[in-house]
MDTraj code that builds the backbone (N, CA, C; nanometers):
import mdtraj as md
import numpy as np

residues = "MET LYS PRO GLN VAL ARG ASP HIS ALA ALA SER TYR ALA LEU GLU PRO LEU PRO ALA THR THR VAL ARG ARG ASP TRP ALA THR ALA LYS ASP ARG LEU ARG ALA LYS GLY VAL LEU ALA LEU THR THR HIS ASP ARG VAL GLU ALA VAL LEU LEU ASP PRO ALA ALA TYR GLU ALA LEU VAL ALA ARG ALA GLU ALA ALA ASP GLN ALA LEU LEU ASP GLY LEU THR ARG ARG PHE ASP GLU ARG LEU ALA ALA LEU GLY THR PRO GLU ALA GLY ASP ARG LEU ARG GLY ALA PHE ALA ARG GLU GLY ARG ILE ASP THR PRO PRO ARG ALA GLY ASN ALA PHE".split()
xyz = np.array([
    [0.0749, -0.1214, -0.0109],
    [-0.0107, 0.0018, 0.0041],
    [0.0888, 0.1218, 0.0076],
    [0.0572, 0.2194, -0.0885],
    [0.1461, 0.3456, -0.0952],
    [0.0931, 0.4298, 0.0107],
    [0.1947, 0.5050, 0.0880],
    [0.1528, 0.5960, 0.1847],
    [0.1059, 0.7109, 0.1206],
    [0.0016, 0.7831, 0.2104],
    [-0.0533, 0.8981, 0.1678],
    [0.0376, 1.0236, 0.2059],
    [0.0598, 1.1059, 0.1082],
    [0.1519, 1.2238, 0.1432],
    [0.0619, 1.3425, 0.1674],
    [0.0758, 1.4020, 0.2822],
    [0.0110, 1.5297, 0.3005],
    [0.0740, 1.6502, 0.2431],
    [0.0323, 1.7768, 0.2504],
    [0.0868, 1.9004, 0.1923],
    [0.0525, 1.9050, 0.0506],
    [0.1447, 1.9533, -0.0313],
    [0.1163, 1.9830, -0.1566],
    [0.1629, 1.8807, -0.2620],
    [0.2210, 1.7677, -0.2164],
    [0.2733, 1.6751, -0.3034],
    [0.1748, 1.6238, -0.4032],
    [0.0586, 1.5892, -0.3704],
    [-0.0331, 1.5329, -0.4518],
    [-0.0764, 1.6265, -0.5695],
    [-0.0664, 1.7608, -0.5469],
    [-0.0919, 1.8390, -0.6584],
    [0.0138, 1.8460, -0.7655],
    [0.1346, 1.7986, -0.7253],
    [0.2389, 1.7953, -0.8200],
    [0.2795, 1.6437, -0.8593],
    [0.2039, 1.5421, -0.8108],
    [0.2069, 1.4072, -0.8403],
    [0.3499, 1.3604, -0.8144],
    [0.4024, 1.3963, -0.7025],
    [0.5394, 1.3454, -0.6552],
    [0.5103, 1.2304, -0.5913],
    [0.5981, 1.1342, -0.6115],
    [0.6099, 1.0112, -0.5418],
    [0.6855, 1.0241, -0.4230],
    [0.6269, 0.9614, -0.3068],
    [0.7037, 0.9843, -0.1751],
    [0.8141, 0.9047, -0.1608],
    [0.9174, 0.9442, -0.0898],
    [1.0179, 0.8635, -0.0474],
    [1.0688, 0.8926, 0.1006],
    [1.0445, 0.8071, 0.1831],
    [1.0663, 0.8357, 0.3197],
    [1.2140, 0.8565, 0.3363],
    [1.2437, 0.9674, 0.4434],
    [1.3818, 0.9902, 0.4573],
    [1.4631, 0.8766, 0.5141],
    [1.3894, 0.7822, 0.5938],
    [1.4563, 0.6755, 0.6465],
    [1.5041, 0.5771, 0.5229],
    [1.4470, 0.5723, 0.4127],
    [1.4916, 0.4984, 0.3080],
    [1.6221, 0.5503, 0.2374],
    [1.6286, 0.6873, 0.2464],
    [1.7450, 0.7568, 0.2008],
    [1.8720, 0.7323, 0.2945],
    [1.8378, 0.7341, 0.4293],
    [1.9388, 0.7011, 0.5350],
    [1.9908, 0.5732, 0.5334],
    [1.8942, 0.4747, 0.5233],
    [1.9284, 0.3349, 0.5370],
    [1.9764, 0.2660, 0.4177],
    [1.9146, 0.3092, 0.2940],
    [1.9344, 0.2396, 0.1681],
    [1.9401, 0.3408, 0.0608],
    [2.0613, 0.3982, 0.0471],
    [2.0854, 0.5039, -0.0538],
    [2.0717, 0.4536, -0.1998],
    [2.1144, 0.3240, -0.2190],
    [2.1100, 0.2492, -0.3435],
    [1.9700, 0.2348, -0.3922],
    [1.8877, 0.2040, -0.3117],
    [1.7295, 0.1985, -0.3570],
    [1.6816, 0.3245, -0.3792],
    [1.7121, 0.4282, -0.2848],
    [1.6519, 0.5577, -0.3136],
    [1.7097, 0.6202, -0.4365],
    [1.8293, 0.5935, -0.4790],
    [1.9025, 0.6371, -0.5961],
    [1.8288, 0.5778, -0.7213],
    [1.8021, 0.4543, -0.7272],
    [1.7237, 0.3786, -0.8139],
    [1.5833, 0.4395, -0.8381],
    [1.5274, 0.4592, -0.7386],
    [1.3895, 0.5260, -0.7611],
    [1.3887, 0.6494, -0.8062],
    [1.4812, 0.7273, -0.7712],
    [1.5125, 0.8736, -0.8220],
    [1.5330, 0.8660, -0.9761],
    [1.6314, 0.7754, -1.0174],
    [1.6585, 0.7551, -1.1649],
    [1.5324, 0.7307, -1.2370],
    [1.4550, 0.6242, -1.1789],
    [1.3445, 0.5810, -1.2547],
    [1.2328, 0.6932, -1.2618],
    [1.2033, 0.7775, -1.1441],
    [1.0967, 0.8690, -1.1561],
    [1.1365, 1.0155, -1.1882],
    [1.2775, 1.0403, -1.1653],
    [1.3347, 1.1832, -1.2077],
    [1.2977, 1.2751, -1.1041],
    [1.2116, 1.2642, -1.0167],
    [1.1786, 1.3573, -0.9145],
    [1.0890, 1.2773, -0.7960],
    [1.1240, 1.3054, -0.6596],
    [1.0710, 1.2360, -0.5587],
    [1.0580, 1.3329, -0.4364],
    [0.9457, 1.3082, -0.3634],
    [0.9143, 1.3850, -0.2537],
    [0.9850, 1.3127, -0.1446],
    [1.0799, 1.3776, -0.0674],
    [1.1453, 1.3245, 0.0521],
    [1.0487, 1.3667, 0.1645],
    [1.0069, 1.2709, 0.2339],
    [0.8944, 1.2642, 0.3350],
    [0.9609, 1.2181, 0.4820],
    [0.9070, 1.2975, 0.5849],
    [0.9287, 1.2448, 0.7180],
    [0.7838, 1.2554, 0.7928],
    [0.7453, 1.1305, 0.8298],
    [0.6127, 1.1242, 0.9136],
    [0.4937, 1.1639, 0.8003],
    [0.5148, 1.1205, 0.6825],
    [0.4241, 1.1474, 0.5663],
    [0.4046, 1.3116, 0.5310],
    [0.5087, 1.3841, 0.5744],
    [0.5077, 1.5308, 0.5439],
    [0.6166, 1.5368, 0.4367],
    [0.6026, 1.6234, 0.3354],
    [0.7169, 1.6485, 0.2420],
    [0.8032, 1.7635, 0.3089],
    [0.9277, 1.7053, 0.3191],
    [1.0435, 1.7947, 0.3628],
    [1.1241, 1.8524, 0.2551],
    [1.1402, 1.7790, 0.1450],
    [1.2342, 1.8301, 0.0452],
    [1.1718, 1.7515, -0.0803],
    [1.2421, 1.8041, -0.1930],
    [1.2092, 1.7393, -0.3225],
    [1.3503, 1.7147, -0.4030],
    [1.3623, 1.5888, -0.4122],
    [1.4860, 1.5389, -0.4928],
    [1.4631, 1.5359, -0.6385],
    [1.5630, 1.5877, -0.7129],
    [1.5550, 1.5891, -0.8582],
    [1.6770, 1.5231, -0.9063],
    [1.6666, 1.4481, -1.0237],
    [1.7816, 1.4007, -1.0847],
    [1.8469, 1.5269, -1.1722],
    [1.9619, 1.5021, -1.2189],
    [2.0209, 1.6141, -1.2928],
    [1.9430, 1.6528, -1.3995],
    [1.8788, 1.5629, -1.4892],
    [1.8061, 1.5979, -1.6032],
    [1.6746, 1.6826, -1.5646],
    [1.6226, 1.6229, -1.4565],
    [1.4914, 1.7112, -1.4227],
    [1.5343, 1.8466, -1.3741],
    [1.6273, 1.8497, -1.3018],
    [1.6841, 1.9820, -1.2525],
    [1.7226, 2.0906, -1.3699],
    [1.7945, 2.0285, -1.4700],
    [1.8400, 2.1115, -1.5986],
    [1.7137, 2.1548, -1.6539],
    [1.6151, 2.0687, -1.6713],
    [1.4863, 2.0917, -1.7349],
    [1.4121, 2.2080, -1.6529],
    [1.4134, 2.1934, -1.5267],
    [1.3517, 2.3109, -1.4467],
    [1.4119, 2.4394, -1.4684],
    [1.5404, 2.4434, -1.4572],
    [1.6182, 2.5531, -1.4853],
    [1.6023, 2.6163, -1.6107],
    [1.6064, 2.5381, -1.7099],
    [1.5769, 2.5768, -1.8635],
    [1.4364, 2.6534, -1.8609],
    [1.3245, 2.5851, -1.8096],
    [1.1982, 2.6429, -1.8128],
    [1.1917, 2.7816, -1.7323],
    [1.2531, 2.7861, -1.6207],
    [1.2711, 2.9307, -1.5573],
    [1.3309, 3.0237, -1.6399],
    [1.4524, 2.9890, -1.7029],
    [1.5181, 3.0836, -1.7766],
    [1.4324, 3.1360, -1.9051],
    [1.3612, 3.0466, -1.9612],
    [1.2802, 3.0696, -2.0704],
    [1.1583, 3.1562, -2.0488],
    [1.1127, 3.1242, -1.9161],
    [0.9949, 3.2178, -1.8646],
    [1.0424, 3.3586, -1.8385],
    [1.1674, 3.3644, -1.7873],
    [1.2385, 3.4948, -1.7470],
    [1.2565, 3.5668, -1.8824],
    [1.3125, 3.5065, -1.9786],
    [1.3342, 3.5660, -2.1084],
    [1.2052, 3.6080, -2.1741],
    [1.0919, 3.5282, -2.1783],
    [0.9786, 3.5864, -2.2362],
    [0.9233, 3.6953, -2.1583],
    [0.9327, 3.6960, -2.0249],
    [0.8793, 3.8262, -1.9583],
    [0.9642, 3.9428, -2.0042],
    [1.1055, 3.9260, -2.0064],
    [1.2006, 4.0428, -2.0429],
    [1.1568, 4.0767, -2.1986],
    [1.1365, 3.9902, -2.2731],
    [1.1006, 4.0141, -2.4193],
    [0.9641, 4.1032, -2.4157],
    [0.8647, 4.0705, -2.3433],
    [0.7403, 4.1368, -2.3322],
    [0.7733, 4.2772, -2.2888],
    [0.8388, 4.2841, -2.1763],
    [0.8725, 4.4239, -2.1344],
    [0.9357, 4.5167, -2.2374],
    [1.0389, 4.4515, -2.2966],
    [1.1112, 4.5254, -2.4017],
    [1.0309, 4.5611, -2.5311],
    [0.9302, 4.4711, -2.5517],
    [0.8427, 4.5096, -2.6678],
    [0.7485, 4.6203, -2.6280],
    [0.6979, 4.6137, -2.5065],
    [0.6195, 4.7341, -2.4515],
    [0.6891, 4.8588, -2.4393],
    [0.8108, 4.8573, -2.4074],
    [0.8967, 4.9790, -2.3845],
    [0.9207, 5.0373, -2.5247],
    [0.9578, 4.9439, -2.6237],
    [0.9765, 4.9864, -2.7656],
    [0.8584, 5.0480, -2.8185],
    [0.7337, 4.9980, -2.7978],
    [0.6132, 5.0581, -2.8365],
    [0.5935, 5.1983, -2.7911],
    [0.6094, 5.2019, -2.6513],
    [0.6039, 5.3511, -2.6000],
    [0.7077, 5.4401, -2.6369],
    [0.8264, 5.3940, -2.6601],
    [0.9202, 5.4804, -2.7158],
    [0.8897, 5.5309, -2.8617],
    [0.8460, 5.4311, -2.9477],
    [0.8060, 5.4690, -3.0732],
    [0.6972, 5.5791, -3.0865],
    [0.6049, 5.5807, -2.9942],
    [0.5058, 5.6748, -2.9909],
    [0.5686, 5.8070, -2.9686],
    [0.6793, 5.8203, -2.9020],
    [0.7449, 5.9638, -2.8952],
    [0.7917, 6.0116, -3.0438],
    [0.8082, 5.9135, -3.1231],
    [0.8396, 5.9553, -3.2678],
    [0.7297, 6.0067, -3.3638],
    [0.6072, 5.9906, -3.3157],
    [0.5023, 6.0327, -3.4068],
    [0.4872, 6.1678, -3.4204],
    [0.4243, 6.2355, -3.5187],
    [0.4122, 6.3716, -3.5463],
    [0.3402, 6.4435, -3.4296],
    [0.2449, 6.3823, -3.3813],
    [0.1589, 6.4370, -3.2727],
    [0.2205, 6.4287, -3.1371],
    [0.3237, 6.3539, -3.1220],
    [0.3877, 6.3506, -2.9853],
    [0.4176, 6.4813, -2.9350],
    [0.4798, 6.5659, -3.0072],
    [0.5263, 6.7028, -2.9622],
    [0.4086, 6.7727, -2.9098],
    [0.2921, 6.7656, -2.9741],
    [0.1826, 6.8433, -2.9287],
    [0.1286, 6.7959, -2.8082],
    [0.1182, 6.6665, -2.7890],
    [0.0732, 6.5953, -2.6691],
    [0.1670, 6.6286, -2.5539],
    [0.2940, 6.6350, -2.5702],
    [0.3870, 6.6798, -2.4691],
    [0.3644, 6.8113, -2.4164],
    [0.3627, 6.9155, -2.5266],
    [0.3232, 7.0372, -2.4767],
    [0.1925, 7.0692, -2.4172],
    [0.0992, 6.9885, -2.4527],
    [-0.0282, 6.9991, -2.3913],
    [-0.0221, 6.9495, -2.2476],
    [0.0560, 6.8452, -2.2295],
    [0.0866, 6.8030, -2.0642],
    [0.1448, 6.9110, -1.9976],
    [0.2497, 6.9724, -2.0405],
    [0.3122, 7.0705, -1.9777],
    [0.2203, 7.1978, -1.9564],
    [0.1281, 7.2150, -2.0491],
    [0.0567, 7.3428, -2.0450],
    [-0.0449, 7.3205, -1.9249],
    [-0.0748, 7.2054, -1.8884],
    [-0.1853, 7.1853, -1.7903],
    [-0.1384, 7.2378, -1.6484],
    [-0.0131, 7.2399, -1.6271],
    [0.0557, 7.2987, -1.5126],
    [-0.0027, 7.2435, -1.3805],
    [-0.0330, 7.1150, -1.3779],
    [-0.0704, 7.0404, -1.2606],
    [-0.2191, 7.0458, -1.2476],
    [-0.2980, 7.0850, -1.3254],
    [-0.4430, 7.0893, -1.3148],
    [-0.4921, 6.9539, -1.3608],
    [-0.6070, 6.9057, -1.2986],
    [-0.6540, 6.7803, -1.3348],
    [-0.7991, 6.8165, -1.3850],
    [-0.8541, 6.7112, -1.4517],
    [-0.9790, 6.7344, -1.5094],
    [-1.0918, 6.7029, -1.4002],
    [-1.0651, 6.6078, -1.3224],
    [-1.1718, 6.5631, -1.2053],
    [-1.0958, 6.5807, -1.0649],
    [-1.1508, 6.6426, -0.9780],
    [-1.1002, 6.6609, -0.8482],
    [-1.0801, 6.5275, -0.7731],
    [-0.9902, 6.5050, -0.6886],
    [-0.9749, 6.3891, -0.6161],
    [-1.0916, 6.3726, -0.5094],
    [-1.1266, 6.2504, -0.4830],
    [-1.2234, 6.2176, -0.3927],
    [-1.1645, 6.1432, -0.2723],
    [-1.2028, 6.1895, -0.1586],
    [-1.1594, 6.1219, -0.0390],
    [-1.2826, 6.0592, 0.0396],
    [-1.2498, 5.9664, 0.1193],
    [-1.3588, 5.8831, 0.1730],
    [-1.3125, 5.7512, 0.2527],
    [-1.4073, 5.6585, 0.2910],
    [-1.3546, 5.5435, 0.3556],
    [-1.2892, 5.4410, 0.2662],
    [-1.2996, 5.4609, 0.1315],
    [-1.2450, 5.3563, 0.0373],
    [-1.1175, 5.4118, -0.0063],
    [-1.0666, 5.5308, 0.0363],
    [-0.9438, 5.5708, -0.0163],
    [-0.8329, 5.5798, 0.0986],
])
top = md.Topology()
chain = top.add_chain()
for i, resn in enumerate(residues, 1):
    res = top.add_residue(resn, chain, resSeq=i)
    for name in ("N", "CA", "C"):
        top.add_atom(name, md.element.get_by_symbol(name[0]), res)
traj = md.Trajectory(xyz[None], top)
């Protein structure tokens, strides 16, 4: 019978590996890690750590780096779009209009319990 693992292990479909197995029989733990790629190291059915084989770790790092790069690319694209707006013929007029307002706003600020 497979032990029930509490915490968040079930949501990630991690196979539990008791810490005593790692302590007493590293060869078996290593074989299970090679077979699964990722295991939840447990103590008293609570996840204490996650063990990854090198390939799973490298894949995780590559995914994180790709996500970071995608975010950076999106920010760069948005910045370039905003910067390009400054090169349009009406940009000068909009900028002069903003300075001409001298701090005046169209609608007065509201105060109350929600602010």
